[in-house]
C-alpha positions in Angstrom: -25.8 5.2 6.6 -26.1 4.4 2.9 -27.9 6.2 0.2 -27.1 9.3 -1.8 -27.2 11.6 1.2 -24.5 9.5 2.8 -22.2 9.1 -0.1 -18.8 10.9 -0.1 -18.1 12.0 -3.6 -14.7 12.6 -5.0 -15.3 14.5 -8.2 -12.7 17.1 -7.5 -10.1 15.1 -5.6 -6.6 15.4 -7.1 -3.3 13.7 -6.7 -0.8 15.8 -4.8 0.9 18.2 -7.3 -1.4 17.1 -10.1 -3.9 19.9 -10.1 -6.5 20.4 -12.9 -4.8 23.6 -14.0 -1.4 22.0 -14.2 -2.6 19.0 -16.1 -4.6 21.2 -18.5 -1.6 23.4 -19.1 0.5 20.4 -19.9 -2.2 18.9 -22.2 -2.6 22.3 -24.0 1.2 22.4 -24.6 1.2 19.0 -26.1 -1.9 19.8 -28.3 -0.1 22.8 -29.7 2.6 20.5 -31.1 0.4 17.7 -32.4 -0.7 17.3 -36.0 -4.3 17.0 -37.0 -3.9 13.3 -37.7 -2.3 12.7 -34.4 -5.2 14.4 -32.6 -7.8 12.4 -34.5 -5.7 9.3 -33.7 -6.2 10.0 -30.0 -9.9 9.7 -30.6 -9.6 6.2 -32.0 -9.9 3.0 -29.9 -9.4 -0.3 -31.7 -10.0 -3.9 -30.6 -6.9 -6.1 -30.7 -7.5 -9.9 -30.7 -4.0 -11.0 -31.6 -1.7 -10.9 -34.6 -3.3 -13.9 -36.3 -6.9 -13.0 -36.0 -8.5 -11.8 -39.2 -11.6 -9.6 -38.9 -14.1 -10.1 -41.8 -14.4 -6.9 -43.7 -11.4 -5.3 -42.1 -8.5 -7.4 -43.3 -7.0 -4.7 -45.5 -5.0 -1.6 -44.5 -2.1 -1.1 -42.2 -1.5 -3.2 -39.1 -2.3 -1.9 -35.7 1.4 -1.7 -35.0 1.9 0.6 -38.0 -1.0 2.8 -37.0 0.3 3.1 -33.4 3.8 4.1 -34.7 2.1 6.9 -36.8 0.2 8.2 -33.8 -3.1 7.1 -35.3 -4.4 5.1 -32.3 -5.1 6.5 -28.8 -6.3 3.3 -27.2 -6.5 -0.5 -27.5 -8.8 -2.9 -25.9 -9.2 -6.6 -25.2 -5.5 -7.2 -24.3 -4.7 -8.7 -20.9 -1.2 -10.1 -21.6 1.4 -7.8 -19.9 4.0 -8.7 -22.5 1.7 -7.7 -25.4 0.7 -4.5 -23.6 4.4 -3.6 -23.1 5.2 -4.4 -26.7 2.4 -2.2 -28.0 3.2 0.6 -25.5 6.8 0.6 -26.5 5.8 1.3 -30.1 3.7 4.2 -29.0 6.2 5.7 -26.6 9.3 5.2 -28.7 8.1 5.4 -32.3 5.0 7.7 -32.5 5.6 11.4 -33.3 5.0 12.8 -29.8 5.6 9.6 -27.8 2.0 9.6 -26.4 1.3 6.4 -24.6 -1.7 4.2 -25.3 -4.5 3.7 -22.7 -5.6 0.0 -22.5 -9.2 -0.8 -21.8 -10.9 -4.0 -20.9 -14.3 -5.3 -19.7 -13.3 -5.6 -16.0 -17.0 -6.1 -15.0 -16.7 -8.2 -11.8 -13.0 -9.1 -11.6 -10.1 -9.8 -13.8 -8.2 -12.9 -12.5 -10.2 -13.2 -9.3 -13.8 -13.3 -10.2 -16.4 -11.8 -7.8 -20.1 -12.3 -8.0 -21.8 -10.6 -11.0 -22.9 -7.0 -10.5 -26.5 -7.9 -9.9 -25.4 -10.2 -7.1 -23.2 -7.4 -5.6 -26.3 -5.2 -5.6 -28.1 -7.9 -3.7 -25.6 -7.5 -0.9 -26.9 -4.0 -0.3 -23.4 -3.3 0.8 -21.7 -0.5 -1.1 -18.6 -0.6 1.1 -18.0 -4.2 0.2 -18.7 -3.4 -3.5 -16.1 -0.6 -3.4 -13.5 -2.9 -1.8 -14.1 -5.7 -4.3 -13.9 -3.4 -7.3 -10.6 -1.9 -5.9 -9.2 -5.5 -5.9 -10.3 -5.9 -9.5 -8.7 -2.6 -10.3 -5.5 -3.6 -8.7 -5.3 -6.8 -10.7 -6.1 -5.0 -13.9 -3.6 -2.2 -13.4 -0.9 -4.7 -12.6 -1.2 -6.2 -16.1 -1.3 -2.9 -17.8 -5.1 -2.3 -18.1 -5.8 1.3 -17.2 -9.5 1.6 -17.9 -12.5 -0.6 -17.1 -15.7 -0.5 -19.1 -17.7 -0.6 -15.9 -19.8 0.0 -14.0 -22.9 -0.7 -16.0 -25.6 1.4 -14.3 -28.6 0.9 -16.5 -31.8 0.4 -14.6 -33.5 -2.9 -15.8 -37.2 -3.4 -15.0 -37.7 -6.1 -17.7 -35.8 -9.2 -16.7 -36.1 -10.6 -20.2 -33.2 -8.2 -21.0 -30.0 -10.2 -20.8 -27.9 -7.4 -19.5 -29.8 -7.1 -16.2 -27.0 -9.3 -14.8 -24.5 -6.5 -15.3 -26.4 -3.8 -13.3 -27.9 -3.2 -9.9 -31.5 -4.1 -10.7 -34.6 -2.1 -11.0 -34.4 0.7 -8.4 -32.8 4.1 -9.1 -31.8 4.7 -5.5 -30.1 1.4 -4.9 -28.6 1.7 -8.4 -27.2 5.1 -7.6 -25.6 3.9 -4.4 -24.0 1.0 -6.3 -22.9 3.2 -9.2 -21.0 5.5 -6.9 -19.6 2.6 -4.9 -18.1 1.0 -8.0 -16.6 4.3 -9.2 -14.9 4.7 -5.9 -13.7 1.2 -6.0 -12.2 1.3 -9.5 -10.8 4.8 -9.3 -9.8 5.3 -5.6 -9.7 8.8 -4.2 -9.1 10.4 -7.6 -8.6 9.4 -11.3 -5.1 8.2 -11.5 -4.7 7.0 -7.9 -2.1 4.3 -7.5 -3.2 0.7 -8.1 -6.5 2.0 -9.6 -8.0 2.4 -13.0 -10.5 4.7 -14.7 -14.1 3.7 -14.5 -16.7 4.1 -17.3 -20.4 4.4 -16.5 -22.4 2.8 -19.2 -24.6 2.8 -21.3 -25.7 6.4 -21.4 -28.6 6.3 -21.4 -31.8 4.3 -21.2 -30.4 1.1 -22.6 -32.1 -1.0 -19.9 -35.5 0.0 -21.2 -35.2 -1.7 -24.6 -38.5 -2.7 -26.0 -39.6 -6.2 -25.1 -36.4 -6.7 -23.2 -34.7 -7.3 -26.5 -31.0 -6.3 -26.4 -30.2 -3.5 -29.0 -33.9 -2.6 -29.6 -35.0 1.0 -29.2 -36.0 2.6 -25.9 -39.0 4.9 -25.5 -38.9 6.6 -22.2 -41.0 9.4 -20.9 -39.2 12.5 -19.5 -40.5 11.6 -16.0 -39.2 8.1 -16.2 -35.9 9.2 -17.7 -35.1 11.8 -15.0 -36.6 9.9 -12.1 -35.6 6.3 -12.8 -33.0 5.9 -15.6 -30.7 8.9 -15.1 -30.0 9.0 -11.3 -27.4 6.2 -11.3 -25.5 8.0 -14.1 -25.7 11.3 -12.2 -24.4 9.5 -9.0 -21.5 8.2 -11.0 -20.7 11.6 -12.3 -20.9 13.1 -8.8 -18.6 10.4 -7.6 -16.0 11.6 -10.1 -16.3 9.0 -12.9 -13.6 9.7 -15.5 -15.5 8.4 -18.5 -18.9 7.4 -19.8 -19.9 5.1 -22.7 -22.7 6.1 -25.0 -25.3 3.5 -25.7 -26.1 1.6 -28.9 -29.9 2.1 -29.1 -32.3 4.7 -30.2 -33.5 6.8 -27.3 -36.9 8.2 -28.3 -35.9 8.0 -32.0 -32.5 9.6 -31.6 -29.5 7.2 -31.3 -27.8 7.8 -28.0 -24.4 8.0 -29.6 -25.6 10.9 -31.7 -27.8 12.5 -29.1 -26.5 16.0 -28.5 -29.1 16.7 -25.8 -28.0 13.7 -23.8 -24.2 14.1 -24.2 -23.9 17.9 -24.2 -26.9 19.5 -22.5 -27.5 16.9 -19.7 -24.0 15.5 -19.2 -21.7 18.4 -19.7 -23.9 21.5 -19.2 -26.2 20.4 -16.4 -24.0 17.8 -14.6 -20.6 19.6 -15.3 -19.0 16.4 -16.4 -15.4 17.1 -17.5 -14.1 13.6 -18.4 -14.5 12.0 -21.8 -17.1 9.8 -23.6 -16.3 6.7 -25.5 -18.8 5.0 -27.9 -19.9 1.5 -27.5 -18.3 -0.9 -30.1 -19.0 0.4 -33.7 -21.8 2.6 -32.4 -20.5 5.6 -34.3 -20.5 3.8 -37.6 -23.9 2.4 -36.7 -25.5 5.8 -36.8 -25.7 5.2 -40.5 -27.1 1.7 -39.9 -29.8 3.2 -37.7 -31.0 5.4 -40.6 -29.9 8.4 -38.7 -26.8 9.5 -40.5 -26.6 9.8 -44.3 -23.1 8.2 -44.6 -20.0 7.5 -42.6 -18.8 11.1 -42.8 -22.2 12.2 -41.5 -22.0 9.6 -38.8 -18.6 10.7 -37.6 -19.6 14.4 -37.5 -22.9 13.7 -35.7 -21.2 11.6 -33.0 -18.4 14.1 -32.7 -20.6 17.1 -32.3 -22.9 15.2 -30.0 -20.0 14.8 -27.6 -18.4 11.4 -28.3 -14.7 11.9 -27.6 -13.4 8.5 -28.5 -14.8 6.0 -31.0 -14.5 2.3 -30.1 -14.4 0.1 -33.2 -13.4 -3.1 -34.8 -11.2 -2.2 -37.7 -11.0 1.4 -38.9 -12.9 4.1 -37.0 -15.2 6.5 -38.8 -13.3 9.3 -37.0 -10.0 8.2 -38.5 -11.4 8.1 -42.1 -13.8 11.1 -42.0 -12.9 13.8 -39.4 -10.0 15.3 -41.2 -12.2 15.8 -44.2 -14.9 17.4 -42.0 -12.2 19.7 -40.5 -11.0 20.8 -43.9 -14.5 21.6 -45.0 -15.2 23.6 -41.9 -17.9 21.3 -40.7 -16.0 21.0 -37.4 -13.4 23.4 -36.0 -9.9 23.0 -34.8 -11.0 24.2 -31.4 -13.7 21.5 -31.2 -11.1 18.9 -32.1 -8.7 20.1 -29.4 -11.6 20.1 -26.8 -12.3 16.5 -27.7 -8.7 15.4 -27.4 -7.8 17.3 -24.3 -9.6 15.2 -21.6 -8.1 12.0 -23.1 -4.6 13.4 -22.8 -5.4 14.7 -19.3 -6.5 11.2 -18.2 -3.3 9.7 -19.6 -1.3 12.2 -17.6 -3.3 11.6 -14.4 -2.7 7.9 -14.8 1.0 8.5 -15.0 1.4 6.8 -18.3 3.8 9.3 -19.7 6.2 8.7 -16.8 5.5 5.0 -16.2 4.1 3.4 -19.4 5.3 -0.2 -18.9 4.1 -3.2 -16.8 6.2 -4.8 -14.1 5.4 -8.4 -15.0 6.9 -10.0 -11.9 4.9 -7.6 -9.6 1.8 -8.3 -11.7 2.1 -12.1 -11.0 2.4 -11.5 -7.3 -0.8 -9.4 -7.2 -2.7 -11.9 -9.3 -1.7 -14.7 -7.0 -2.7 -12.9 -3.8 -4.8 -15.4 -1.7 -6.5 -12.4 0.1 -8.3 -11.7 -3.2 -9.9 -15.1 -3.2 -11.0 -14.7 0.4 -12.6 -11.4 -0.6 -14.4 -13.2 -3.4 -15.8 -15.9 -1.1 -17.0 -13.3 1.4 -18.7 -11.3 -1.4 -20.5 -14.4 -2.6 -21.7 -15.2 0.9 -23.0 -11.6 1.4 -24.7 -11.5 -2.0 -26.8 -14.7 -1.6 -30.5 -14.3 -1.0 -32.4 -16.9 1.0 -35.9 -17.0 -0.7 -37.5 -19.9 1.2 -36.7 -22.0 4.3 -39.7 -24.0 5.3 -39.3 -26.1 8.4 -35.9 -24.7 9.1 -34.2 -27.1 6.8 -31.3 -24.6 6.5 -28.7 -24.4 7.9 -27.9 -28.1 7.4 -26.9 -30.2 10.3 -23.6 -31.6 9.1 -23.8 -34.7 11.3 -27.3 -35.7 10.0 -26.5 -36.2 6.3 -24.1 -38.9 5.1 -25.3 -39.6 1.6 -25.8 -36.4 -0.4 -26.9 -36.2 -4.0 -25.8 -33.0 -5.9 -27.9 -32.7 -9.0 -28.2 -30.2 -11.8 -26.3 -29.0 -14.9 -24.7 -26.1 -13.1 -23.5 -27.9 -10.0 -20.1 -28.8 -11.3 -19.6 -26.2 -14.1 -16.7 -24.0 -13.4 -17.5 -21.6 -16.2 -21.1 -21.1 -15.2 -20.1 -20.6 -11.5 -18.1 -17.5 -12.7 -20.9 -16.0 -14.8 -20.8 -13.9 -17.9 -18.2 -11.2 -18.8 -15.1 -13.0 -17.7 -12.3 -13.5 -20.1 -9.0 -13.7 -18.2 -9.9 -15.9 -15.2 -8.0 -18.9 -14.0 -10.7 -21.4 -14.6 -8.8 -24.3 -12.9 -9.0 -22.6 -9.5 -12.8 -21.9 -9.7 -14.7 -23.8 -7.0 -18.0 -25.3 -8.1 -20.9 -26.0 -5.7 -20.1 -29.7 -5.9 -16.4 -29.1 -5.0 -17.4 -26.7 -2.3 -19.7 -29.2 -0.6 -17.0 -31.9 -0.9 -14.5 -29.5 0.7 -16.9 -28.7 3.5 -18.1 -32.3 4.3 -14.8 -34.1 3.7 -14.9 -37.7 4.6 -18.0 -37.3 6.8 -20.4 -37.7 3.8 -20.5 -39.4 0.5 -21.4 -36.8 -2.1 -22.4 -38.0 -5.6 -23.2 -35.9 -8.6 -25.5 -36.2 -11.6 -26.3 -33.4 -14.1 -29.8 -34.7 -14.8 -30.5 -32.3 -17.6 -29.0 -30.2 -20.3 -29.9 -26.8 -21.7 -28.9 -24.9 -24.9 -29.4 -21.6 -26.6 -31.4 -21.7 -29.8 -29.1 -19.0 -31.2 -25.5 -19.3 -30.1 -23.8 -16.6 -28.1 -21.2 -14.4 -29.8 -19.0 -14.9 -26.7 -18.9 -18.7 -27.0 -15.8 -18.7 -29.0 -13.9 -16.9 -26.3 -14.7 -19.4 -23.6 -12.1 -21.8 -22.5 -14.4 -24.1 -20.6 -15.0 -27.6 -21.9 -18.5 -28.1 -23.5 -20.0 -31.6 -23.1 -21.5 -33.2 -26.1 -25.2 -32.7 -26.7 -27.3 -35.7 -25.5 -29.6 -37.6 -27.8 -33.2 -37.8 -26.6 -32.5 -41.3 -25.3 -29.4 -40.1 -23.4 -31.4 -37.2 -21.9 -34.1 -39.6 -20.5 -31.3 -41.9 -19.2 -29.5 -39.0 -17.5 -32.6 -37.7 -15.9 -33.5 -41.2 -14.6 -30.0 -41.6 -13.2 -30.4 -38.3 -11.3 -33.8 -39.4 -9.9 -32.4 -42.7 -8.8 -29.5 -41.0 -7.2 -31.9 -38.8 -5.2 -33.8 -41.8 -4.0 -30.7 -43.4 -2.6 -29.6 -40.2 -0.8 -30.6 -38.7 2.6 -30.3 -35.1 1.2 -30.5 -33.6 -2.3 -28.9 -30.3 -3.3 -30.1 -29.2 -6.8 -28.2 -26.4 -8.6 -30.4 -25.1 -11.4 -30.7 -21.9 -13.4 -29.2 -20.6 -16.7 -25.9 -21.1 -18.3 -23.7 -18.0 -18.0 -24.0 -17.4 -21.8 -27.8 -17.1 -21.3 -27.2 -13.8 -19.4 -25.4 -10.7 -20.6 -25.1 -9.0 -23.9 -27.1 -10.6 -26.7 -28.7 -12.9 -24.2 -32.2 -11.7 -23.9 -35.0 -14.3 -23.4 -38.7 -14.3 -24.2 -39.3 -16.6 -21.2 -38.3 -16.8 -17.6 -38.7 -20.5 -17.4 -35.9 -22.8 -16.3 -34.3 -23.7 -19.6 -34.3 -27.3 -20.9 -35.8 -30.0 -18.8 -34.8 -28.5 -15.5 -38.4 -28.0 -14.3 -39.3 -31.6 -15.0 -36.1 -32.7 -13.3 -36.9 -30.6 -10.2 -40.4 -31.9 -9.9 -39.3 -35.5 -10.3 -36.6 -35.2 -7.7 -39.0 -33.5 -5.3 -41.4 -36.3 -5.7 -38.9 -38.7 -4.1 -39.7 -37.0 -0.8 -36.1 -36.5 0.2 -35.0 -33.3 1.9 -34.4 -30.9 -0.9 -32.4 -27.6 -1.2 -32.6 -25.7 -4.5 -29.6 -23.5 -5.2 -30.3 -21.0 -8.1 -27.6 -19.8 -10.4 -28.9 -16.9 -12.5 -28.6 -13.4 -13.7 -32.3 -12.6 -13.7 -35.4 -13.8 -11.8 -36.7 -17.1 -13.2 -40.1 -18.7 -13.1 -40.0 -20.7 -9.8 -43.7 -20.6 -8.9 -43.8 -24.3 -8.5 -40.6 -24.4 -6.4 -41.9 -21.6 -4.2 -44.7 -23.9 -3.1 -43.1 -27.3 -3.1 -39.3 -27.0 -2.4 -38.6 -26.4 1.3 -35.4 -24.4 0.9 -34.4 -22.0 -2.0 -31.1 -20.1 -2.0 -30.3 -17.7 -4.9 -26.5 -17.4 -5.3 -26.5 -15.8 -8.7 -23.2 -16.4 -10.5 -21.0 -16.4 -7.4 -17.5 -16.2 -8.9 -14.2 -17.9 -8.2 -15.0 -19.0 -4.7 -18.7 -19.6 -5.3 -18.7 -23.3 -4.3 -17.0 -22.6 -0.9 -19.3 -19.7 -0.3 -22.4 -21.9 -1.0 -21.2 -24.6 1.3 -20.6 -22.1 4.1 -24.1 -20.7 3.6 -25.8 -24.1 3.5 -24.0 -25.3 6.6 -24.5 -22.1 8.6 -20.9 -21.0 8.7 -22.3 -17.9 7.0 -25.8 -16.5 7.5 -27.6 -15.2 4.4 -28.2 -11.5 4.5 -28.7 -10.5 0.9 -31.9 -8.8 -0.4 -33.5 -8.8 -3.8 -32.6 -5.8 -6.0 -35.8 -6.2 -8.0 -39.3 -7.5 -7.7 -39.4 -11.2 -8.5 -42.3 -11.8 -10.9 -44.5 -14.9 -10.8 -44.4 -15.2 -14.6 -43.0 -13.4 -17.6 -46.5 -12.0 -18.4 -46.2 -9.7 -15.4 -43.1 -7.8 -16.4 -42.4 -5.1 -15.7 -43.7 -5.2 -12.2 -41.8 -2.5 -10.1 -42.9 -2.0 -6.5 -42.6 1.8 -7.3 -45.8 2.0 -9.3 -48.5 4.7 -9.0 -51.7 4.3 -7.0 -54.0 4.5 -10.0 -57.8 5.2 -9.5 -58.3 1.7 -8.0 -55.5 0.8 -5.7 -57.6 -1.6 -3.7 -57.5 -4.1 -6.5 -53.8 -3.7 -7.4 -53.3 -7.4 -6.7 -56.2 -8.4 -9.1 -55.2 -6.7 -12.3 -55.1 -10.1 -14.1 -58.0 -12.6 -13.9 -55.7 -15.7 -14.0 -52.9 -14.7 -11.7 -52.2 -12.3 -8.8 -50.6 -9.1 -10.2 -48.2 -9.0 -7.3 -44.6 -10.3 -7.3 -43.7 -13.7 -6.1 -41.1 -12.0 -3.8 -41.0 -8.3 -3.3 -38.2 -5.8 -3.9 -35.8 -5.9 -0.9 -36.9 -9.4 0.2 -34.5 -11.9 1.8 -34.7 -14.3 4.7 -32.1 -15.2 7.4 -31.3 -18.0 9.7 -32.1 -15.7 12.5 -35.0 -13.2 13.1 -35.2 -9.4 13.4 -37.8 -7.0 14.7 -38.2 -3.3 13.9 -39.6 -1.0 16.6 -39.7 2.6 17.8 -40.0 4.4 14.4 -39.7 8.1 15.2 -39.6 11.3 13.1 -38.1 14.2 14.9 -40.5 16.8 13.4 -44.1 16.4 12.4 -43.9 19.5 10.1 -41.0 21.1 8.4 -40.3 23.8 5.8 -38.6 23.0 2.5 -35.3 24.2 4.0 -35.3 21.7 6.8 -34.4 18.1 7.0 -36.4 15.4 8.7 -34.5 12.8 10.8 -35.9 9.3 11.1 -34.8 6.8 13.6 -35.7 3.1 14.1 -34.6 0.3 16.4 -33.6 -3.1 14.9 -33.3 -6.1 17.2 -31.9 -9.6 16.5 -34.6 -11.7 18.2 -33.2 -15.0 17.0 -30.4 -17.3 18.3 -27.7 -16.6 15.7 -25.7 -13.6 14.7 -26.8 -12.2 11.4 -27.2 -9.3 9.0 -30.3 -7.3 8.4 -30.8 -4.6 5.8 -33.1 -1.8 7.2 -34.9 -0.1 4.3 -36.7 3.2 4.3 -39.5 4.0 1.9 -41.5 7.1 1.3 -44.7 8.2 -0.5 -45.8 11.7 -1.4 -49.5 11.8 -0.9 -50.3 14.7 -3.3 -48.6 17.4 -5.3 -47.8 18.4 -8.9 -47.8 14.7 -10.0 -49.0 11.3 -8.9 -46.0 9.8 -7.2 -45.1 6.1 -6.7 -46.8 4.2 -3.8 -43.3 3.7 -2.4 -39.8 4.8 -3.2 -36.6 3.6 -1.5 -34.8 6.6 0.1 -32.4 5.0 2.6 -30.9 1.7 3.7 -28.2 0.3 5.9 -26.9 -3.3 6.3 -26.0 -4.1 9.9 -24.7 -7.1 11.8 -26.4 -7.9 15.1 -25.6 -10.5 17.7 -28.6 -12.4 19.3 -30.5 -10.1 21.5 -28.6 -7.0 20.3 -30.5 -3.8 19.3 -29.2 -1.0 17.2 -30.8 2.4 16.6 -30.4 3.6 13.0 -30.7 7.1 11.8 -31.9 8.3 8.3 -32.1 11.8 6.9 -34.8 13.0 4.5 -34.5 16.4 2.8 -34.8 18.0 -0.6 -32.4 15.6 -2.2 -34.6 12.6 -1.3 -38.0 14.3 -1.7 -37.7 16.2 -4.9 -38.6 14.7 -8.3 -38.7 15.7 -12.0 -42.2 16.8 -12.9 -43.5 16.0 -16.4 -46.2 18.7 -15.8 -43.7 21.5 -14.8 -40.8 20.2 -17.0 -38.4 20.7 -14.1 -37.3 19.4 -10.7 -39.8 20.2 -8.0 -40.1 19.7 -4.2 -43.8 19.8 -3.4 -45.4 20.8 -0.1 -47.3 17.7 0.9 -47.8 15.0 3.5 -45.2 12.3 3.2 -45.6 8.7 4.4 -42.6 6.8 5.8 -42.1 3.1 6.2 -39.1 1.3 7.6 -38.6 -2.5 7.5 -37.0 -5.4 5.9 -38.4 -5.1 2.4 -40.7 -2.9 0.2 -43.8 -4.2 2.0 -42.7 -2.9 5.3 -45.7 -2.0 7.6 -44.1 0.2 10.3 -45.4 3.6 9.3 -45.2 7.3 10.2 -45.9 10.7 8.6 -44.6 14.2 8.3 -45.7 17.4 6.5 -43.6 19.7 4.3 -44.8 23.3 4.1 -43.7 26.1 1.8 
């Protein structure tokens, strides 16, 4: 059973013989020998892009190698080459005053060499066990090349899909988000921080980054206490309870206080209330940017504010503010030696837990064997299959009958793009082995069908992505208007000559992720015109969406018979899509957000309050229904399921008792398939108006045709309490509680129970 009540946390697990007390004693002994500058050096993390890369504004000063030798750097990031990692580590271990090894960090978001579906897609699997397994593979590959620390999971709740970084998280729901956060921490770290073949996880961005105004990346967030505690903080708390070793502070202002200088957030909540004992790293340049915000007076003030707020390590391009300013603050008595030791200690402890003092170097030959493991590619294909969401299947067009179609047109700018198939936040992939949708279909059909491709349309960002320079994929030349018309006509003509059309549309990977917010959810470029023109040919049409956010597909939802959302499916995406279209795999994914009809609706969470006029909830706008196109938790299958016999073991309980809910799920179709049973509650009255529905339990199951399985859910204080804005604390109200169980957030099977004092 999945959900917070069913998660086994590992916050206090230890390696044998590596107790907290022993590690702390060892760290304290080392601290007593270190100089002030060495201690401050451990708090500095620097980007390294290579020896020949010059950083504007930071070209002067000693080389990184020199700084490492002096003990002035504690961590490096953005290196994936084992030889370079060994070279840098050798300098630290042999030449620095106390031979303290570096810790190497990298954005291992959804894989290193083997690329899995993007995190939003993984959340759509509603399968935390799979997510843990896949992140453990990512961790194994990363650790093998010398990366010790992933800047993931991103656990920000995103209810405005204009925000580009929605693709990195688990969607809009705190309960699902919490389950996915804990699953990823377990996957990255294993049973404990420092477990063999695992790396440290980093929950980010603490906190409220996903609520940026207007969905604009980097803009401020203004979040009520109720929303902060009930919606945005639960995934972070779940990560902490799962034993996450590190957190990353966010860039933005949170209610007018930058998160990186927010003492309430980083000290009172994180360390005092949640008992977090790892360390906090800033986002890139976020400490220096406290001055840019207009929060800190100067760089010394910025360094002191971030340090006192609770940022242990400063991530920066070029020199850190900590390196240049903290020694001065210490001399002036603005910070104390004890505070400095307390900031450094958890960093040293994590290096010890990782075994870096004993085994600092990479075994390059072993690394290559791990990176080449074909089992990793199989896992990536399975993950892509389990993450896909079938949105529409009119007339049972899917699964395709392989013997019926002999002339297939594959159309769309994403159909044969290896780089877009991977999605954003990949930097060390083997692009040549990435399977596109076009290649996957050719692999699946072989000589039995002629498969022809036309892009049909192009799309471009108005403002380039800062990550474009890092991409190794070939970028085709931009078409002239005449070429664009010609290319579209070629695609339409190709469709007319075919007996089946598969269109692959969506957004380029650089249109999702950091600095990739959009003021529109429309299909970019001329894709909508292309779609409608191809549909007008009357040929059987399957629309495959590749995206990191919901897009405006109102027209397609009425006119295209089959729509399959595969997100950015990763290294084996094309083979996974082919298996899904041909029925070798049966779609079982569910939406991790409500899919809006248009951008004007956002945000549109299913978990809204009743208001004084609930009967007209669907008519809030005069020109469009104020309901989603597809609800949270929605997803079709090639088979059918029925829910029955919803039972609650007690009609009335005290606050000290749990309620046990059971339901039968039956596969009433002709194929084996997966269903995700979802449990929702509503508190009818109390100290606050509560959302009409809240997810409080789920389980993904596989059923054979005719098979029935009885599922059990538990509801108690953990699931029923909430943070009350009126009381300014957590509360568990006596009330009547509604319960629904079904296949999405509009489930109709209903029961009630009462909680007394």
